[in-house]
C-alpha positions in Angstrom: 0.0 0.0 41.1 -1.5 -1.8 44.1 -3.5 -5.0 44.0 -7.2 -4.5 43.4 -9.2 -5.7 46.3 -12.1 -6.4 44.0 -10.0 -8.2 41.4 -12.1 -10.9 39.6 -10.0 -12.7 37.1 -13.0 -14.5 35.5 -14.9 -11.3 35.0 -11.8 -9.6 33.5 -11.2 -12.5 31.1 -14.8 -12.5 29.9 -14.9 -8.8 29.5 -11.7 -8.8 27.5 -12.9 -11.5 25.2 -16.2 -9.7 24.7 -14.4 -6.5 23.9 -12.7 -8.1 20.9 -15.5 -10.5 19.9 -18.2 -8.1 18.8 -18.3 -5.9 15.7 -15.7 -3.3 16.4 -13.4 -3.3 19.4 -14.2 -1.9 22.8 -10.9 -0.2 23.6 -12.2 1.5 26.7 -12.7 -1.9 28.4 -9.2 -3.0 27.4 -7.8 0.2 28.9 -9.9 -0.1 32.1 -8.7 -3.6 32.7 -5.1 -3.8 31.6 -4.3 -0.2 32.8 -5.6 -0.9 36.4 -4.1 -4.3 37.2 -0.8 -5.2 38.7 1.6 -7.3 36.6 0.8 -10.3 38.8 -3.0 -9.8 38.2 -2.4 -9.4 34.4 -0.4 -12.6 34.3 -3.4 -14.4 36.0 -5.6 -12.9 33.3 -3.3 -14.1 30.5 -3.2 -17.7 32.0 -7.0 -18.0 32.4 -7.7 -16.5 29.0 -5.6 -19.2 27.4 -7.3 -21.9 29.5 -10.8 -20.7 28.6 -10.4 -19.8 24.9 -7.4 -21.8 23.8 -5.7 -18.6 22.4 -3.1 -16.2 23.7 -4.5 -12.9 24.8 -1.5 -11.2 23.1 -2.5 -12.8 19.8 -6.1 -11.5 20.0 -4.9 -8.0 21.0 -2.5 -8.0 18.1 -5.3 -8.9 15.7 -7.7 -6.3 16.9 -5.6 -3.2 17.8 -3.1 -1.0 15.9 0.0 1.0 16.5 1.5 2.0 19.8 -1.7 1.2 21.6 -1.5 -2.4 20.4 2.2 -2.7 21.2 1.6 -1.3 24.7 -1.2 -3.6 25.5 0.8 -6.6 24.4 3.8 -5.6 26.5 1.4 -5.4 29.5 0.5 -9.1 29.1 4.2 -10.2 29.3 6.1 -11.4 32.4 8.2 -8.5 33.7 11.4 -10.6 33.8 10.8 -11.7 30.1 10.2 -8.1 29.2 13.5 -7.1 30.7 15.3 -9.9 29.0 13.8 -8.9 25.6 14.7 -5.2 26.3 18.3 -6.3 26.9 18.3 -8.4 23.7 17.2 -5.4 21.6 19.6 -3.1 23.4 22.5 -5.2 22.0 21.0 -6.3 18.7 22.4 -5.0 15.4 24.7 -2.0 15.0 25.3 0.0 18.2 24.5 -0.8 21.8 22.0 1.0 24.1 24.1 1.3 27.2 21.4 3.2 29.1 18.9 0.3 28.8 21.6 -2.2 30.0 22.4 0.0 33.0 18.8 0.7 34.0 17.9 -3.0 33.9 21.0 -4.6 35.4 21.4 -2.0 38.2 17.7 -2.1 39.1 17.4 -5.9 39.5 17.5 -7.8 42.8 19.8 -10.9 42.9 16.7 -13.2 42.4 15.7 -11.1 39.4 19.2 -11.2 37.9 19.2 -15.0 38.0 15.8 -15.3 36.5 16.8 -12.7 33.9 19.7 -14.9 32.8 17.5 -17.9 32.5 14.9 -16.0 30.4 17.4 -14.2 28.1 17.5 -16.1 24.8 17.0 -19.7 23.9 20.2 -20.2 22.1 22.8 -22.7 23.5 25.6 -20.6 21.9 24.6 -17.3 23.6 23.9 -16.1 27.1 23.4 -12.7 28.5 27.0 -12.7 29.7 28.4 -13.7 26.3 26.4 -10.9 24.7 27.6 -8.4 27.3 31.2 -9.5 26.6 30.7 -9.0 22.9 28.9 -5.7 23.0 30.6 -3.8 25.8 34.3 -3.2 26.8 36.7 -2.3 29.5 35.7 -1.7 33.1 32.1 -1.1 32.1 32.0 -4.7 30.9 33.8 -6.0 34.0 31.4 -4.3 36.4 28.3 -5.5 34.4 29.6 -9.1 34.6 30.2 -8.7 38.3 26.6 -7.6 38.8 25.4 -10.5 36.6 27.0 -13.1 38.8 23.9 -12.8 41.0 25.9 -13.7 44.1 24.9 -10.8 46.4 22.4 -12.2 48.9 18.9 -10.6 48.9 17.5 -9.8 52.3 15.7 -12.7 54.1 12.0 -12.1 55.2 13.3 -11.4 58.7 15.9 -8.9 57.5 13.2 -7.2 55.4 11.0 -6.7 58.4 14.0 -5.2 60.3 14.8 -2.9 57.3 11.2 -1.7 57.3 11.3 -0.7 61.0 14.9 0.2 61.6 16.6 0.9 58.3 19.1 -1.0 56.2 22.0 -1.2 58.7 21.4 -4.9 59.2 22.5 -5.4 55.6 25.7 -3.4 55.9 29.2 -4.8 56.6 30.7 -1.6 58.2 34.2 -2.9 58.0 34.0 -3.5 54.2 32.3 -0.1 53.7 35.0 1.7 55.5 37.7 -0.1 53.5 35.9 0.7 50.2 35.5 4.4 51.1 39.2 4.7 52.0 40.1 3.2 48.6 37.7 5.5 46.8 38.9 8.7 48.6 42.5 7.9 47.7 41.7 7.0 44.1 39.6 10.0 43.4 41.9 12.5 45.2 44.6 11.7 42.6 43.1 10.0 39.5 45.5 7.9 37.5 45.5 4.8 35.4 44.7 2.5 38.3 41.6 4.5 39.4 39.1 2.4 37.5 40.6 -0.8 38.9 40.3 0.6 42.4 36.7 1.6 41.9 35.8 -1.7 40.4 37.2 -3.4 43.5 35.4 -1.0 45.9 32.0 -1.4 44.3 31.9 -5.1 43.4 30.0 -7.4 45.8 28.2 -4.5 47.5 24.5 -4.5 48.1 22.4 -1.3 47.8 22.5 -0.6 51.5 26.3 -0.8 51.5 26.5 1.5 48.5 24.2 4.0 50.2 26.5 3.7 53.3 29.5 4.3 51.1 28.0 7.5 49.7 27.2 8.7 53.3 30.7 8.0 54.5 32.3 9.5 51.4 30.4 12.7 52.0 31.8 12.8 55.6 35.3 12.3 54.3 35.4 14.6 51.3 32.4 17.0 51.6 30.8 15.8 48.4 28.7 12.8 47.3 29.9 9.9 45.3 27.8 10.8 42.2 29.5 14.3 42.0 32.9 12.9 42.6 32.6 10.1 40.0 31.2 12.5 37.4 34.3 14.6 37.8 36.9 11.8 37.7 35.5 8.9 35.7 34.6 9.1 32.0 32.5 7.0 29.8 30.0 4.2 30.4 31.9 2.9 33.5 31.4 6.2 35.3 27.7 6.3 34.2 27.2 2.8 35.5 28.8 3.6 38.9 26.7 6.8 39.2 23.6 4.7 38.4 24.5 2.2 41.1 24.8 5.0 43.7 21.6 6.7 42.5 19.6 3.5 42.7 21.0 2.9 46.2 20.2 6.3 47.7 17.0 7.3 45.8 15.3 4.5 43.8 12.4 6.7 42.5 14.9 9.3 41.2 16.9 6.5 39.5 13.8 5.4 37.5 12.6 9.0 37.0 15.9 9.9 35.3 15.9 6.8 33.2 12.4 7.6 32.0 13.2 11.2 31.3 16.3 10.2 29.2 14.2 7.8 27.2 11.5 10.4 26.6 13.9 13.1 25.3 15.8 10.5 23.3 14.8 7.7 20.9 14.2 4.0 20.9 13.1 1.9 23.9 10.6 4.3 25.7 7.7 1.9 25.4 9.6 -1.0 26.9 10.7 1.3 29.8 7.2 2.6 30.4 6.0 -1.0 30.8 8.8 -2.1 33.1 8.4 0.5 35.8 5.6 1.6 38.0 4.7 5.0 36.8 2.9 5.9 40.1 6.1 5.0 42.0 8.1 7.7 40.2 5.4 10.3 39.4 6.2 12.6 42.4 9.9 12.6 41.7 9.5 13.1 38.0 7.0 15.9 38.5 9.4 17.7 40.9 12.5 17.3 38.7 11.0 17.8 35.2 7.8 18.8 33.5 4.8 16.9 34.9 4.8 13.2 33.8 1.1 13.4 32.8 1.9 16.4 30.7 4.9 14.6 29.1 2.6 11.8 28.1 -0.1 14.1 26.7 2.5 15.9 24.7 4.1 12.9 23.2 1.2 10.4 22.7 -2.4 10.5 21.6 -5.6 8.5 21.3 -6.0 5.2 23.1 -2.3 4.9 23.6 -2.3 8.1 25.6 -5.4 7.0 27.6 -3.7 3.7 28.5 -0.6 5.4 29.8 -2.6 8.0 31.8 -4.6 5.1 33.3 -1.4 3.4 34.4 -0.5 6.8 36.0 -4.0 7.0 37.6 -4.6 10.2 35.7 -7.5 8.9 33.5 
């Protein structure tokens, strides 16, 4: 979603209040507003709604709406970082752990987002995101997640971002470190043994997305295949899945989220949280190319106002 040039927060707030104040609820107005605003615009709406009426917008939506439609609208009023933190909490709550959710969120975050995520995780002095990761995951999967959660890989400066936009990401790549990492990976994957995972952990840690993309490119030159293919053949379990996700996110971000969404739609559980965390328009083209059309998936798996809201987010209403 892109910012609405005609965005009027006062008008939106008044329209939302009116839609829930009269006899019956005007779901169409709620869909039209929440489904066509960016997360930043929705947060402005939430803030002004509380100022004007002394109530949380989510509270009023909860009282007037029902089912998945209600849940979806409430998720849309939440801060994206808080929503990711809540998704991680539920991914590790109770029996079993949803590793796919953990991977999708942690791999997809910038360093700034990682540090905000840790602050927003859970207000319990005895628990942090890192302590829960240590409790709920094991082995090199756990070690790599904890490395990512350190949040010590510098994000690009504004000047570097401008350079990236015009000339590509080479400005963010330490070629010497990339070459050393690729050499390690080639040797480790050519003859997998007990030390392979340790070598891969060392090669991937402290690398930004541009360096991982460069590693994939150089590995192809050296071996004739991409890192994703090589890792899938040599590394089992969640650690391999995590490394492949890191490469996919680095080389093709829309495909990374498209695959995460596809897996959530054919599986069970946290689909709604994922639908609200990602920009559906950003991945629509990739999803439509790799799978059944995204709009068709939504029409096949949802109905009513819930379906209308998701299609509006997809600009298919």
